[in-house]
N, C-alpha and C positions, 0 to 999 in steps of 0.2 A: 642845634641839630638841623642838620643837612641831610638826615635819613628820608631816600626815596621810597617813596612805599609805592610796590607799582599790583595795580589790577588789572590781572587777569578774567576777559571777557568770553566764557564759550559759549555759542551760539548752542541752542537745543540744536537745529538741524543740521547744521557739523560733526554734533555726536551721534545723529541718529546716520547721518551717512556712512560714516565709520566702522558704526555697529555694521550696517548693513552687508555694506563691502566686508568685513571681516566673517562673517556669516558667509556669505557667497567664496570667501577664499577656503575656507575649511572644509566647504561641502565639495566644494570643485578639488581639492587635493585628494578625499577621501572616494571621491568617485574616479580621480585617478589608481589610484593602489590597487582597489578595487579590480579595477579592471582590464590592469593590463599585471598583475599578477601573476607570477605561472603556474601558470594548469597542471593537474595532477594528469596522469594519462587512464583512462576512468578503467578499463580493463588490468591497468597489473596494481589499481587498487583498490580494488574489490576483489572477492572471493574468486576464487577461478567457476564453480559452477554453485549451484543448489540444491542441485538434483543431477540422480545416477539416469542417465535420459533412456525410457524404458515405461512397458506399458507394466502398472502392478495394480494386484486388486486385495481385496478386502470384503468378506462373507459377514451377510446378516443373517437371524434368523427371523420370521414374519412364520408366527403358526405355525409350527413345523416345518415350512418352506424357508430353503435355504437360497436367499437374493445375495449376488456377488456383484461389487462396483468394480467399475474399470477407471484408473485413474492413468492418461499419457499426459506423461515429461519427458521433455528438451535439458540440457543441460543449467538453464534458469526460468523456465517458464511452463507453468501448468498449462498442455493443449485443446486436454477434455476431458471431461466427468461422465460417466456412464452405466448402464443394467450391461453388465457382460448378455445376459439371456434373462431375460426378463420371460417368466412364466407366467402362463395364460391365467390359472390359477391362479398366484399372486396376482393380476391385475385385478381378478373379478372380487379378490376379496378386499385390495387394498387400492380401490380404484385414484387415492390423489397419489399415488408414488410416481408415480411417470411425469405429470406435469410438476407438483415438487422436484423433483428430480430436474425438470430442461430448467426452472428456475434456478433453481441453486448454481448447478451444471454453468450457466451466463456468469450470474453474476461472480461464482469464481474465478473463471477464465481473463473477465476484465480486470478482476480485483486484483488475480494471482495470488487469492489467498483464501482461505475459510473465515476469518476474521469480519468481525462487525455484514455480517451477514441479512438484508432482512426480509421477513417471511411473516404471513400473516399469521393471527393467534387461532385459526383455524386449523391449522396445516405446521403448528408449535412442533409439537412429539414427531412427523412424520418427520419435519426439515432437523432436527435435531437429532431423532438417530443416522440419517442419513448424514449430516457434517460430524458424526460421528463414526460411522463407514469411511468416509474419504480423507478424513484425521490420519486411520489405522493406514489408510492405502499409503498416503504421503510421508507417512513415518516411514517407512522403509522404502524409499524413492530417497529420503535426503544424504544429504553429503554425509561419511562423518568423518570428523576431526580427530 
C-alpha cells in the first residue's frame, strides 16, 4: 500500500489575512461603483415646479372678525407666511395670534412644509387653526398635474 496521504496545514493567521483582504476588496469595489456611477441631472429628474409662483391668501373667522393669512411662494419654495392686515381688535382679543404666527412662519420657511411643526401646549388650538389656514393657501398654490 503505497497510498500517500497528504496533510494540508492551514495556519489561522493566513486565513484571517485572506478574509480581511477579501472584505476590503468588496468594500473598495462597492465604493468605486457608488462614486463613479452616472449621475442624473437634478433639474430633469425632479418635477419642474412644486408651486405656481405668487401670493396666496386664505381667510379664517375669529369671533366675527375675518383674518387673512398670506403665503408667498416661488416655483419651488415657500418664501414667507404672514397676516395680510391684522386688525387691532383681533390683536387685542387674541394676543397670541401674532407671536404664534411668527414662530410658525419661521418653521414653515425653514422646513418648507407644514408637517412636523412644534408648538407649545398652551398655543395648540391657535397653532392648529393657523396651520389649517396656511394649508388652504398652499393648496391654492400647488401645481396640479
